[in-house]
C-alpha positions as CSV (number, residue, x, y, z in Angstrom):
1,X,33.2,122.4,144.6
2,X,32.0,118.9,143.6
3,X,29.6,117.3,146.1
4,X,28.4,113.8,145.2
5,X,24.7,113.2,145.4
6,X,23.6,110.6,147.9
7,X,22.9,107.2,146.4
8,X,19.3,106.1,146.8
9,X,18.5,102.4,147.0
10,X,15.9,101.8,144.2
11,X,14.5,98.6,142.8
12,X,16.8,97.4,140.1
13,X,15.6,98.4,136.7
14,X,16.1,96.2,133.6
15,X,17.5,92.8,133.9
16,X,20.9,93.3,135.6
17,X,21.2,91.0,138.6
18,X,20.3,87.4,139.6
19,X,17.2,85.5,138.5
20,X,16.0,81.9,139.3
21,X,13.9,79.4,137.4
22,X,11.4,76.9,138.9
23,X,14.2,74.3,139.1
24,X,16.3,76.6,141.3
25,X,18.9,77.4,138.6
26,X,20.4,80.8,139.1
27,X,20.8,83.0,136.0
28,X,22.9,86.2,136.3
29,X,23.1,89.2,134.0
30,X,26.0,91.5,134.4
31,X,27.5,94.0,132.0
32,X,26.5,92.0,128.9
33,X,27.6,88.7,130.3
34,X,25.1,85.9,131.1
35,X,25.7,82.8,133.3
36,X,23.6,80.0,134.7
37,X,24.7,78.1,137.8
38,X,23.3,75.4,140.1
39,X,22.3,76.5,143.6
40,X,23.8,73.5,145.4
41,X,27.3,73.3,144.0
42,X,27.5,76.7,142.1
43,X,28.5,74.7,139.0
44,X,28.5,76.7,135.8
45,X,25.9,75.2,133.5
46,X,25.8,77.7,130.6
47,X,27.4,81.0,129.7
48,X,27.1,83.6,127.0
49,X,26.3,87.2,126.3
50,X,23.1,89.2,126.2
51,X,21.9,92.3,124.4
52,X,18.9,94.5,125.2
53,X,16.9,95.5,122.2
54,X,14.7,97.7,124.5
55,X,14.2,98.1,128.2
56,X,11.7,95.2,128.1
57,X,13.4,92.8,125.6
58,X,16.6,90.9,125.9
59,X,18.3,88.4,123.6
60,X,20.7,85.9,125.1
61,X,23.3,83.9,123.1
62,X,24.4,81.0,125.3
63,X,26.5,77.9,125.2
64,X,25.4,74.9,127.3
65,X,28.5,73.5,129.0
66,X,26.6,70.2,129.6
67,X,25.5,69.6,126.0
68,X,28.1,71.7,124.2
69,X,25.4,73.3,122.2
70,X,24.7,77.0,121.4
71,X,21.3,78.5,121.5
72,X,19.5,81.8,121.5
73,X,16.8,82.8,124.0
74,X,14.5,85.8,123.8
75,X,13.1,87.2,127.1
76,X,10.5,89.8,127.8
77,X,10.4,91.7,131.0
78,X,6.9,91.2,132.2
79,X,7.4,93.1,135.4
80,X,10.3,94.2,137.6
81,X,10.6,90.7,139.0
82,X,9.6,88.4,136.1
83,X,11.2,87.5,132.8
84,X,9.2,85.4,130.3
85,X,11.7,83.6,128.0
86,X,11.4,81.5,124.8
87,X,14.4,79.5,123.5
88,X,15.2,79.1,119.8
89,X,13.9,75.5,120.1
90,X,10.5,76.9,121.3
91,X,10.9,76.0,125.0
92,X,9.3,78.5,127.3
93,X,10.3,79.3,130.9
94,X,10.0,82.1,133.4
95,X,12.7,83.6,135.5
96,X,12.0,85.4,138.8
97,X,14.3,88.0,140.3
98,X,16.2,87.0,143.4
99,X,15.7,89.3,146.3
């Protein structure tokens, strides 16, 4: 007979889930899809896709809906709760996992 194993709640590994930046913008990673939204109105600011080169490195291809521009962002998982990112234009920013 098949008996399912109990699901244990563990800290999320990798980058799946929601992250915030210092401006309060929420970035979400889910099944290869990336989105950023405002916290106040939940307006979509940018969307795109992401791929993980390794458990610690992710590359995001995104389109800004405000500027109608496409860009690439590389992020490194510094810890379970911090992503250090650099855009193709050289801008650096940090995302912190939402609890």
